[in-house]
N, C-alpha and C positions, 0 to 999 in steps of 0.2 A: 405715841399714837400714829397709826399709819395714815398717810395723807392721800392715798390713792383709793379709788372706788373700783369695784369689780363691775364691768359692763359687758354684756353680751347682747347683740341685736337679735331680735326675734322676728319671725315672719308669722303674722296672725292669719291663719287660714281655717277653713272648715270644709268638710265633705258635704256636697250637695248633689248627690247622685239622682235625686228625684226633682231637682229644679227644672224649670223650663229649658228645653234644648237651646233656645236663643240665648238665654243667660249663660249657660255652660259654655257655649261656643265662643261667646264674646269675652267673658271674664275669667274662666276657669281653665285648668290644665287637667289632663288625663280624664277627660269625660266627666268632669264634675268632682273628681276626687280632691282636688285642691282649688278652692275658690277664695278670693280675697274677702276678708271681713269688712263689711261696710257698717258703720254705726247705724243703729236702728234698722238694719237690713235694707237700707235705701241707698241705691247707687247715687253718689254725688254727681251733680251736673258736670263737674270737671272731669269725671271718669267716663262719661257716656260716649265719648268719641274715640276712646282708646282702641287700638287693634287687639286682636285676640291674645289674651294672657299677658299683655304688655306690663301691667302693674306687677304681676307676680314675677315676671322675668327680671324686672329691675330690682325687685326685692331680693331675689336670689343672687343677682349680680353683686349687690351691696354686701350680702352676707358672705359670698365667696371671697370678695376683696378683703373683708374683715378677717376671715379665717386664714387667708394667705398671709396677711400682715402678722397675725398672732403666731402663726407657725414659724415666722422669721423673727422671733424674739420680741415681737410686739413693739418694736422701737419706732414704728411709723404710724401709730394709732391716730395721731393728730391729723395725718393726711386723710385717713378715712373720714373723720368728722368734717374736714374741709370739703372733701368730695361730696358727701351727703348734702351739705349746705349749698354747694355750687350746683349740684344736680337739681335740687329743689328750686333754687332761685332762677335758673336758666332753662331747665328742661321741663320739670313738672309743672311749673306755673304756666308754661306755654303748651301743655299737653304733648310734649315731645318725649314720650317714653320709648325711645328707640336706641339701638346700639350706637349709632353715629353720635348722638348727643352725649350719651354716657361716656364714650371713648374720648371725646373732646375734653370733658372735665376731669376724667381720670388723668389724662396727660397734663392738664393745666396744674393740678395739684402735685404732680410728680409721681404718680402711680403707674407702673408698667402694666398695661391692660392684657398682656400675655399671661 
């Protein structure tokens, strides 16, 4: 029996072209084409102070890092998991959805951010 599970991270989005402009400007990308899914369609308090598209940009960053690791034989997948945990513990919990915080923890777990 195989002891490994197949895992692929997903980015849950939806198109909200007819949402209020304020919502699209704050949370979405491409004019409402890609908006983050919030449970029960309610923006959590922790996301209300994020800059424009920050949540989606970080989700894309995590997916790109994962895809890059997988393209290189997938030998460093544990680094991706460590990064996601570090980012959540130190950046997301403090509403720091920015490139500087992300890069700090990519380096910490040994992932080249280039």
